[in-house]
C-alpha positions, 0 to 999 in steps of 0.5 A: 499500499503506498502511503504519502509523506504527509500520512506517514508523519501522521502515523509517526505523530499517532505512534507516538500520542494517541489520541489525538485530535484533527486539530492537533494533527493539523497544529503539528503538521501547519495545515487547516483542517480540511487539508488532512481531512482526506488523509485521516478518511484514508488511514481510518478507512484502512484501519492503521488509525481508529476514530474515537468520536469526541476524543480523537484519532488512535494508531492502531497497526499497519498493514502487511505490506510485504510477504512473510516468506518463512510463512510462505514457505512452510506451508505444505503443498496440499492446496496446490496439487495438480491432477496427474495423467495416467497411463498402463504399462502397455500402453504404446509409445505413440498413445503415451505421445499423444496424451503428452500432448492432448493433456499438456503435460510433461510426464505420466505416471505408469499404474497397475491395474490396481492403480499402484504406481509402476514407474514414470515417463517424462517428455524428455523420456519420449523424446529420446527414444522416439527420435531416429527410432525405427521401433519406437511405434511398437514399443510399451510405456514399460520398456522406457519408464523410470521404474519404482523405487527409483522414483522420487515421491513426496507426500502431500503433507511436505512443505513447499521449500522440501519439494523445491529443494527436491525438484531443484536436487534431483533436475526434475520438473516434476514429482508424483504426490503419494500417501505418506504411508504407501508411495505407490498410491498416488494422490496427485502431481506437483511441479516447478510451474505450479509452485511458480504460479502459487508465488506469483498469485500470492503475490498478486495479491499482495499488490491489489 
């Protein structure tokens, strides 16, 4: 929130002495009451000052003007999960490619008939296998996926900063989010882009 120098002066005065009448504030600033009326109206509307009839203005509190990054980083990823895209082990690579582009995702999770996580196929995996490979069309997901337990998984209670570190350390764009007590049961997906989008969304709220 933007405050003028005069409004900051009024805040400082009421911090030092409260309550103060509009006459006292105007006299201290060497201005007329009508001149500062708009300032007082704004400061009370934003609840920086409290107005007490026949008593004067009291300092209340300053609005939170900056992000608390410590709190932001400690938040869990539970509320920013993305819906994952699944394929079966026998899904052909052309079908996998189509699903990637239709769903506009960077990875596919390979699950069995019990919906247990078997592995993951990334866009990079598919590109590496399909380029200049005449046999790619006859290959299936289980032949190119990164298999469990070699996958890094996270649970929904983990903090944004913890998950962000894992994404960075392992140089991947996304991670499967699984049940805490069962890393084969997928409940969502978290990506670098989703975390970045969340930071932007929060930042824009503070700019309004």
